[in-house]
Structure formats: structure tokens, C-alpha cells
PDB file with SEQRES, HELIX, SHEET and CRYST1 records, atoms N, CA, C and O in Angstrom:
SEQRES   1 A   62  MET GLY ILE HIS TYR ASN HIS LYS SER LYS ALA GLY ASP          
SEQRES   2 A   62  ARG LYS MET GLN LYS ALA LEU LYS LEU LYS MET LYS ALA          
SEQRES   3 A   62  GLU ALA ARG LYS GLN LYS ARG GLU GLU MET GLN ALA GLU          
SEQRES   4 A   62  LYS ASP ALA GLU GLU MET ARG LYS LEU GLU GLU LEU THR          
SEQRES   5 A   62  ARG PRO ASP SER PRO ILE SER GLU LYS THR                      
HELIX    1 AA1 LYS A    8  LYS A   10  5                                   3    
HELIX    2 AA2 ALA A   11  THR A   52  1                                  42    
CRYST1    1.000    1.000    1.000  90.00  90.00  90.00 P 1           1          
ATOM      1  N   MET A   1      79.274 151.427 120.275  1.00  0.00           N  
ATOM      2  CA  MET A   1      80.197 150.333 120.277  1.00  0.00           C  
ATOM      3  C   MET A   1      81.393 150.700 121.132  1.00  0.00           C  
ATOM      4  O   MET A   1      81.851 151.843 121.133  1.00  0.00           O  
ATOM      5  N   GLY A   2      81.889 149.715 121.857  1.00  0.00           N  
ATOM      6  CA  GLY A   2      82.995 149.970 122.766  1.00  0.00           C  
ATOM      7  C   GLY A   2      84.349 149.857 122.073  1.00  0.00           C  
ATOM      8  O   GLY A   2      84.436 149.572 120.878  1.00  0.00           O  
ATOM      9  N   ILE A   3      85.370 150.080 122.831  1.00  0.00           N  
ATOM     10  CA  ILE A   3      86.732 149.981 122.323  1.00  0.00           C  
ATOM     11  C   ILE A   3      87.166 148.520 122.421  1.00  0.00           C  
ATOM     12  O   ILE A   3      87.072 147.897 123.478  1.00  0.00           O  
ATOM     13  N   HIS A   4      87.639 147.995 121.307  1.00  0.00           N  
ATOM     14  CA  HIS A   4      88.054 146.601 121.264  1.00  0.00           C  
ATOM     15  C   HIS A   4      89.571 146.520 121.380  1.00  0.00           C  
ATOM     16  O   HIS A   4      90.271 146.236 120.408  1.00  0.00           O  
ATOM     17  N   TYR A   5      90.054 146.770 122.567  1.00  0.00           N  
ATOM     18  CA  TYR A   5      91.491 146.841 122.799  1.00  0.00           C  
ATOM     19  C   TYR A   5      92.145 145.469 122.869  1.00  0.00           C  
ATOM     20  O   TYR A   5      93.367 145.369 122.758  1.00  0.00           O  
ATOM     21  N   ASN A   6      91.371 144.423 123.047  1.00  0.00           N  
ATOM     22  CA  ASN A   6      91.986 143.110 123.200  1.00  0.00           C  
ATOM     23  C   ASN A   6      91.850 142.245 121.938  1.00  0.00           C  
ATOM     24  O   ASN A   6      92.230 141.074 121.962  1.00  0.00           O  
ATOM     25  N   HIS A   7      91.332 142.779 120.870  1.00  0.00           N  
ATOM     26  CA  HIS A   7      91.159 142.010 119.641  1.00  0.00           C  
ATOM     27  C   HIS A   7      92.504 141.519 119.104  1.00  0.00           C  
ATOM     28  O   HIS A   7      92.649 140.345 118.763  1.00  0.00           O  
ATOM     29  N   LYS A   8      93.467 142.402 119.032  1.00  0.00           N  
ATOM     30  CA  LYS A   8      94.775 142.051 118.496  1.00  0.00           C  
ATOM     31  C   LYS A   8      95.517 141.090 119.423  1.00  0.00           C  
ATOM     32  O   LYS A   8      96.258 140.223 118.960  1.00  0.00           O  
ATOM     33  N   SER A   9      95.318 141.245 120.717  1.00  0.00           N  
ATOM     34  CA  SER A   9      96.031 140.400 121.665  1.00  0.00           C  
ATOM     35  C   SER A   9      95.518 138.957 121.645  1.00  0.00           C  
ATOM     36  O   SER A   9      96.224 138.045 122.075  1.00  0.00           O  
ATOM     37  N   LYS A  10      94.316 138.749 121.158  1.00  0.00           N  
ATOM     38  CA  LYS A  10      93.747 137.404 121.105  1.00  0.00           C  
ATOM     39  C   LYS A  10      93.864 136.765 119.721  1.00  0.00           C  
ATOM     40  O   LYS A  10      93.295 135.698 119.490  1.00  0.00           O  
ATOM     41  N   ALA A  11      94.582 137.391 118.807  1.00  0.00           N  
ATOM     42  CA  ALA A  11      94.717 136.869 117.450  1.00  0.00           C  
ATOM     43  C   ALA A  11      95.363 135.488 117.445  1.00  0.00           C  
ATOM     44  O   ALA A  11      94.929 134.607 116.703  1.00  0.00           O  
ATOM     45  N   GLY A  12      96.380 135.291 118.251  1.00  0.00           N  
ATOM     46  CA  GLY A  12      97.043 133.988 118.327  1.00  0.00           C  
ATOM     47  C   GLY A  12      96.115 132.902 118.827  1.00  0.00           C  
ATOM     48  O   GLY A  12      96.146 131.777 118.328  1.00  0.00           O  
ATOM     49  N   ASP A  13      95.286 133.229 119.812  1.00  0.00           N  
ATOM     50  CA  ASP A  13      94.318 132.260 120.333  1.00  0.00           C  
ATOM     51  C   ASP A  13      93.316 131.861 119.262  1.00  0.00           C  
ATOM     52  O   ASP A  13      92.996 130.682 119.110  1.00  0.00           O  
ATOM     53  N   ARG A  14      92.821 132.849 118.517  1.00  0.00           N  
ATOM     54  CA  ARG A  14      91.866 132.562 117.444  1.00  0.00           C  
ATOM     55  C   ARG A  14      92.507 131.697 116.361  1.00  0.00           C  
ATOM     56  O   ARG A  14      91.872 130.787 115.830  1.00  0.00           O  
ATOM     57  N   LYS A  15      93.747 131.982 116.041  1.00  0.00           N  
ATOM     58  CA  LYS A  15      94.460 131.216 115.017  1.00  0.00           C  
ATOM     59  C   LYS A  15      94.641 129.767 115.459  1.00  0.00           C  
ATOM     60  O   LYS A  15      94.455 128.845 114.666  1.00  0.00           O  
ATOM     61  N   MET A  16      95.007 129.568 116.732  1.00  0.00           N  
ATOM     62  CA  MET A  16      95.171 128.212 117.250  1.00  0.00           C  
ATOM     63  C   MET A  16      93.842 127.464 117.273  1.00  0.00           C  
ATOM     64  O   MET A  16      93.792 126.277 116.949  1.00  0.00           O  
ATOM     65  N   GLN A  17      92.768 128.147 117.652  1.00  0.00           N  
ATOM     66  CA  GLN A  17      91.439 127.525 117.661  1.00  0.00           C  
ATOM     67  C   GLN A  17      91.048 127.078 116.252  1.00  0.00           C  
ATOM     68  O   GLN A  17      90.536 125.976 116.055  1.00  0.00           O  
ATOM     69  N   LYS A  18      91.297 127.949 115.285  1.00  0.00           N  
ATOM     70  CA  LYS A  18      90.961 127.645 113.902  1.00  0.00           C  
ATOM     71  C   LYS A  18      91.779 126.454 113.400  1.00  0.00           C  
ATOM     72  O   LYS A  18      91.240 125.574 112.730  1.00  0.00           O  
ATOM     73  N   ALA A  19      93.065 126.420 113.717  1.00  0.00           N  
ATOM     74  CA  ALA A  19      93.922 125.304 113.304  1.00  0.00           C  
ATOM     75  C   ALA A  19      93.463 123.998 113.944  1.00  0.00           C  
ATOM     76  O   ALA A  19      93.454 122.954 113.292  1.00  0.00           O  
ATOM     77  N   LEU A  20      93.083 124.054 115.218  1.00  0.00           N  
ATOM     78  CA  LEU A  20      92.596 122.868 115.912  1.00  0.00           C  
ATOM     79  C   LEU A  20      91.311 122.353 115.276  1.00  0.00           C  
ATOM     80  O   LEU A  20      91.148 121.149 115.078  1.00  0.00           O  
ATOM     81  N   LYS A  21      90.408 123.259 114.962  1.00  0.00           N  
ATOM     82  CA  LYS A  21      89.146 122.890 114.336  1.00  0.00           C  
ATOM     83  C   LYS A  21      89.391 122.232 112.979  1.00  0.00           C  
ATOM     84  O   LYS A  21      88.756 121.231 112.646  1.00  0.00           O  
ATOM     85  N   LEU A  22      90.301 122.790 112.209  1.00  0.00           N  
ATOM     86  CA  LEU A  22      90.637 122.236 110.905  1.00  0.00           C  
ATOM     87  C   LEU A  22      91.253 120.843 111.045  1.00  0.00           C  
ATOM     88  O   LEU A  22      90.937 119.940 110.271  1.00  0.00           O  
ATOM     89  N   LYS A  23      92.128 120.673 112.028  1.00  0.00           N  
ATOM     90  CA  LYS A  23      92.755 119.386 112.269  1.00  0.00           C  
ATOM     91  C   LYS A  23      91.717 118.342 112.685  1.00  0.00           C  
ATOM     92  O   LYS A  23      91.786 117.195 112.244  1.00  0.00           O  
ATOM     93  N   MET A  24      90.772 118.723 113.516  1.00  0.00           N  
ATOM     94  CA  MET A  24      89.728 117.805 113.961  1.00  0.00           C  
ATOM     95  C   MET A  24      88.867 117.355 112.788  1.00  0.00           C  
ATOM     96  O   MET A  24      88.514 116.180 112.686  1.00  0.00           O  
ATOM     97  N   LYS A  25      88.529 118.291 111.901  1.00  0.00           N  
ATOM     98  CA  LYS A  25      87.734 117.936 110.732  1.00  0.00           C  
ATOM     99  C   LYS A  25      88.496 116.978 109.826  1.00  0.00           C  
ATOM    100  O   LYS A  25      87.915 116.034 109.293  1.00  0.00           O  
ATOM    101  N   ALA A  26      89.789 117.214 109.649  1.00  0.00           N  
ATOM    102  CA  ALA A  26      90.605 116.343 108.808  1.00  0.00           C  
ATOM    103  C   ALA A  26      90.681 114.938 109.410  1.00  0.00           C  
ATOM    104  O   ALA A  26      90.598 113.948 108.683  1.00  0.00           O  
ATOM    105  N   GLU A  27      90.835 114.848 110.718  1.00  0.00           N  
ATOM    106  CA  GLU A  27      90.880 113.552 111.388  1.00  0.00           C  
ATOM    107  C   GLU A  27      89.549 112.820 111.239  1.00  0.00           C  
ATOM    108  O   GLU A  27      89.530 111.607 111.030  1.00  0.00           O  
ATOM    109  N   ALA A  28      88.433 113.548 111.344  1.00  0.00           N  
ATOM    110  CA  ALA A  28      87.122 112.928 111.198  1.00  0.00           C  
ATOM    111  C   ALA A  28      86.943 112.384 109.773  1.00  0.00           C  
ATOM    112  O   ALA A  28      86.424 111.284 109.584  1.00  0.00           O  
ATOM    113  N   ARG A  29      87.375 113.160 108.782  1.00  0.00           N  
ATOM    114  CA  ARG A  29      87.281 112.692 107.392  1.00  0.00           C  
ATOM    115  C   ARG A  29      88.139 111.448 107.190  1.00  0.00           C  
ATOM    116  O   ARG A  29      87.713 110.500 106.529  1.00  0.00           O  
ATOM    117  N   LYS A  30      89.334 111.447 107.750  1.00  0.00           N  
ATOM    118  CA  LYS A  30      90.242 110.309 107.618  1.00  0.00           C  
ATOM    119  C   LYS A  30      89.636 109.067 108.271  1.00  0.00           C  
ATOM    120  O   LYS A  30      89.689 107.975 107.706  1.00  0.00           O  
ATOM    121  N   GLN A  31      89.070 109.238 109.442  1.00  0.00           N  
ATOM    122  CA  GLN A  31      88.447 108.127 110.163  1.00  0.00           C  
ATOM    123  C   GLN A  31      87.286 107.556 109.357  1.00  0.00           C  
ATOM    124  O   GLN A  31      87.149 106.339 109.233  1.00  0.00           O  
ATOM    125  N   LYS A  32      86.462 108.424 108.819  1.00  0.00           N  
ATOM    126  CA  LYS A  32      85.311 107.988 108.033  1.00  0.00           C  
ATOM    127  C   LYS A  32      85.774 107.230 106.790  1.00  0.00           C  
ATOM    128  O   LYS A  32      85.205 106.197 106.438  1.00  0.00           O  
ATOM    129  N   ARG A  33      86.810 107.749 106.127  1.00  0.00           N  
ATOM    130  CA  ARG A  33      87.344 107.105 104.932  1.00  0.00           C  
ATOM    131  C   ARG A  33      87.877 105.715 105.260  1.00  0.00           C  
ATOM    132  O   ARG A  33      87.647 104.771 104.504  1.00  0.00           O  
ATOM    133  N   GLU A  34      88.586 105.580 106.380  1.00  0.00           N  
ATOM    134  CA  GLU A  34      89.129 104.283 106.786  1.00  0.00           C  
ATOM    135  C   GLU A  34      88.016 103.293 107.113  1.00  0.00           C  
ATOM    136  O   GLU A  34      88.124 102.113 106.778  1.00  0.00           O  
ATOM    137  N   GLU A  35      86.950 103.753 107.762  1.00  0.00           N  
ATOM    138  CA  GLU A  35      85.826 102.879 108.086  1.00  0.00           C  
ATOM    139  C   GLU A  35      85.137 102.388 106.817  1.00  0.00           C  
ATOM    140  O   GLU A  35      84.786 101.214 106.705  1.00  0.00           O  
ATOM    141  N   MET A  36      84.948 103.298 105.864  1.00  0.00           N  
ATOM    142  CA  MET A  36      84.312 102.916 104.610  1.00  0.00           C  
ATOM    143  C   MET A  36      85.177 101.906 103.857  1.00  0.00           C  
ATOM    144  O   MET A  36      84.649 100.960 103.274  1.00  0.00           O  
ATOM    145  N   GLN A  37      86.482 102.092 103.860  1.00  0.00           N  
ATOM    146  CA  GLN A  37      87.388 101.161 103.185  1.00  0.00           C  
ATOM    147  C   GLN A  37      87.349  99.805 103.872  1.00  0.00           C  
ATOM    148  O   GLN A  37      87.364  98.776 103.198  1.00  0.00           O  
ATOM    149  N   ALA A  38      87.299  99.782 105.191  1.00  0.00           N  
ATOM    150  CA  ALA A  38      87.246  98.520 105.929  1.00  0.00           C  
ATOM    151  C   ALA A  38      85.954  97.773 105.611  1.00  0.00           C  
ATOM    152  O   ALA A  38      85.975  96.556 105.424  1.00  0.00           O  
ATOM    153  N   GLU A  39      84.824  98.489 105.546  1.00  0.00           N  
ATOM    154  CA  GLU A  39      83.548  97.867 105.189  1.00  0.00           C  
ATOM    155  C   GLU A  39      83.610  97.287 103.785  1.00  0.00           C  
ATOM    156  O   GLU A  39      83.145  96.173 103.540  1.00  0.00           O  
ATOM    157  N   LYS A  40      84.184  98.045 102.874  1.00  0.00           N  
ATOM    158  CA  LYS A  40      84.288  97.604 101.482  1.00  0.00           C  
ATOM    159  C   LYS A  40      85.146  96.351 101.399  1.00  0.00           C  
ATOM    160  O   LYS A  40      84.793  95.405 100.694  1.00  0.00           O  
ATOM    161  N   ASP A  41      86.267  96.333 102.111  1.00  0.00           N  
ATOM    162  CA  ASP A  41      87.145  95.165 102.108  1.00  0.00           C  
ATOM    163  C   ASP A  41      86.454  93.946 102.715  1.00  0.00           C  
ATOM    164  O   ASP A  41      86.587  92.835 102.203  1.00  0.00           O  
ATOM    165  N   ALA A  42      85.721  94.155 103.804  1.00  0.00           N  
ATOM    166  CA  ALA A  42      85.016  93.050 104.449  1.00  0.00           C  
ATOM    167  C   ALA A  42      83.946  92.476 103.520  1.00  0.00           C  
ATOM    168  O   ALA A  42      83.780  91.258 103.445  1.00  0.00           O  
ATOM    169  N   GLU A  43      83.238  93.326 102.829  1.00  0.00           N  
ATOM    170  CA  GLU A  43      82.206  92.875 101.892  1.00  0.00           C  
ATOM    171  C   GLU A  43      82.846  92.096 100.741  1.00  0.00           C  
ATOM    172  O   GLU A  43      82.324  91.062 100.324  1.00  0.00           O  
ATOM    173  N   GLU A  44      83.962  92.586 100.235  1.00  0.00           N  
ATOM    174  CA  GLU A  44      84.660  91.896  99.155  1.00  0.00           C  
ATOM    175  C   GLU A  44      85.143  90.520  99.606  1.00  0.00           C  
ATOM    176  O   GLU A  44      85.024  89.541  98.870  1.00  0.00           O  
ATOM    177  N   MET A  45      85.688  90.452 100.818  1.00  0.00           N  
ATOM    178  CA  MET A  45      86.149  89.164 101.346  1.00  0.00           C  
ATOM    179  C   MET A  45      84.979  88.201 101.540  1.00  0.00           C  
ATOM    180  O   MET A  45      85.112  87.005 101.281  1.00  0.00           O  
ATOM    181  N   ARG A  46      83.849  88.708 101.989  1.00  0.00           N  
ATOM    182  CA  ARG A  46      82.673  87.865 102.186  1.00  0.00           C  
ATOM    183  C   ARG A  46      82.212  87.280 100.853  1.00  0.00           C  
ATOM    184  O   ARG A  46      81.885  86.097 100.766  1.00  0.00           O  
ATOM    185  N   LYS A  47      82.189  88.128  99.804  1.00  0.00           N  
ATOM    186  CA  LYS A  47      81.782  87.651  98.482  1.00  0.00           C  
ATOM    187  C   LYS A  47      82.753  86.611  97.943  1.00  0.00           C  
ATOM    188  O   LYS A  47      82.337  85.595  97.387  1.00  0.00           O  
ATOM    189  N   LEU A  48      84.059  86.869  98.110  1.00  0.00           N  
ATOM    190  CA  LEU A  48      85.046  85.896  97.659  1.00  0.00           C  
ATOM    191  C   LEU A  48      84.919  84.585  98.411  1.00  0.00           C  
ATOM    192  O   LEU A  48      85.065  83.509  97.830  1.00  0.00           O  
ATOM    193  N   GLU A  49      84.650  84.677  99.693  1.00  0.00           N  
ATOM    194  CA  GLU A  49      84.480  83.477 100.513  1.00  0.00           C  
ATOM    195  C   GLU A  49      83.277  82.673 100.022  1.00  0.00           C  
ATOM    196  O   GLU A  49      83.345  81.447  99.936  1.00  0.00           O  
ATOM    197  N   GLU A  50      82.186  83.353  99.703  1.00  0.00           N  
ATOM    198  CA  GLU A  50      81.002  82.662  99.190  1.00  0.00           C  
ATOM    199  C   GLU A  50      81.307  81.966  97.868  1.00  0.00           C  
ATOM    200  O   GLU A  50      80.884  80.832  97.643  1.00  0.00           O  
ATOM    201  N   LEU A  51      82.038  82.646  97.004  1.00  0.00           N  
ATOM    202  CA  LEU A  51      82.319  82.086  95.682  1.00  0.00           C  
ATOM    203  C   LEU A  51      83.295  80.921  95.728  1.00  0.00           C  
ATOM    204  O   LEU A  51      83.188  79.996  94.923  1.00  0.00           O  
ATOM    205  N   THR A  52      84.232  80.950  96.642  1.00  0.00           N  
ATOM    206  CA  THR A  52      85.287  79.939  96.656  1.00  0.00           C  
ATOM    207  C   THR A  52      85.097  78.840  97.696  1.00  0.00           C  
ATOM    208  O   THR A  52      85.929  77.938  97.787  1.00  0.00           O  
ATOM    209  N   ARG A  53      84.042  78.892  98.470  1.00  0.00           N  
ATOM    210  CA  ARG A  53      83.825  77.877  99.503  1.00  0.00           C  
ATOM    211  C   ARG A  53      83.421  76.563  98.836  1.00  0.00           C  
ATOM    212  O   ARG A  53      82.397  76.524  98.153  1.00  0.00           O  
ATOM    213  N   PRO A  54      84.185  75.493  99.010  1.00  0.00           N  
ATOM    214  CA  PRO A  54      83.875  74.238  98.313  1.00  0.00           C  
ATOM    215  C   PRO A  54      82.678  73.487  98.902  1.00  0.00           C  
ATOM    216  O   PRO A  54      82.023  72.736  98.179  1.00  0.00           O  
ATOM    217  N   ASP A  55      82.376  73.662 100.171  1.00  0.00           N  
ATOM    218  CA  ASP A  55      81.298  72.898 100.789  1.00  0.00           C  
ATOM    219  C   ASP A  55      79.939  73.584 100.665  1.00  0.00           C  
ATOM    220  O   ASP A  55      78.946  73.036 101.143  1.00  0.00           O  
ATOM    221  N   SER A  56      79.858  74.733 100.057  1.00  0.00           N  
ATOM    222  CA  SER A  56      78.578  75.419  99.934  1.00  0.00           C  
ATOM    223  C   SER A  56      77.820  74.878  98.724  1.00  0.00           C  
ATOM    224  O   SER A  56      78.430  74.574  97.699  1.00  0.00           O  
ATOM    225  N   PRO A  57      76.504  74.756  98.832  1.00  0.00           N  
ATOM    226  CA  PRO A  57      75.717  74.272  97.692  1.00  0.00           C  
ATOM    227  C   PRO A  57      75.681  75.351  96.599  1.00  0.00           C  
ATOM    228  O   PRO A  57      75.997  76.516  96.839  1.00  0.00           O  
ATOM    229  N   ILE A  58      75.293  74.932  95.420  1.00  0.00           N  
ATOM    230  CA  ILE A  58      75.174  75.883  94.313  1.00  0.00           C  
ATOM    231  C   ILE A  58      74.038  76.837  94.650  1.00  0.00           C  
ATOM    232  O   ILE A  58      72.995  76.431  95.163  1.00  0.00           O  
ATOM    233  N   SER A  59      74.253  78.079  94.358  1.00  0.00           N  
ATOM    234  CA  SER A  59      73.302  79.125  94.693  1.00  0.00           C  
ATOM    235  C   SER A  59      71.950  78.873  94.022  1.00  0.00           C  
ATOM    236  O   SER A  59      71.899  78.437  92.872  1.00  0.00           O  
ATOM    237  N   GLU A  60      70.860  79.145  94.738  1.00  0.00           N  
ATOM    238  CA  GLU A  60      69.506  78.981  94.202  1.00  0.00           C  
ATOM    239  C   GLU A  60      69.112  80.181  93.337  1.00  0.00           C  
ATOM    240  O   GLU A  60      68.076  80.146  92.674  1.00  0.00           O  
ATOM    241  N   LYS A  61      69.906  81.214  93.336  1.00  0.00           N  
ATOM    242  CA  LYS A  61      69.566  82.429  92.582  1.00  0.00           C  
ATOM    243  C   LYS A  61      69.673  82.197  91.074  1.00  0.00           C  
ATOM    244  O   LYS A  61      69.010  82.892  90.304  1.00  0.00           O  
ATOM    245  N   THR A  62      70.487  81.242  90.637  1.00  0.00           N  
ATOM    246  CA  THR A  62      70.675  81.022  89.206  1.00  0.00           C  
ATOM    247  C   THR A  62      69.646  80.128  88.612  1.00  0.00           C  
ATOM    248  O   THR A  62      69.684  79.857  87.411  1.00  0.00           O  
TER     249      THR A  62                                                      
END                                                                             
């Protein structure tokens, strides 16, 4: 095994890379959470629209 003389000098670079990776993962989780919430809200609005629309016929499911 060789001498690893530059390991300590690159510690800051490794730390920044790790922080960037962590930040990217957090942003991806946040984005996914927002998309899921938007889908849920859209589905809820669609259901409310179906229930409250006065010109729609009575559902055949009942």
C-alpha cells in the first residue's frame, strides 16, 4: 500500500460532496412529497366536484 499523503488535504472536498448529496436527497424527498400532496388534493377536488355538481345525473352505482 502506498502513502496516502493527500487524504487529509481532501477532507473538505469529501465533506462538501457529502453535504451536497444529503441536500439533493432532501430536495428529492420534498419534491416527491409535494407531488403526492398535489395529487391527493386534485383527487379530493374531483370527488367534491362530482358530489356537488347539480347538472350531473344520479350515480348508477347506488
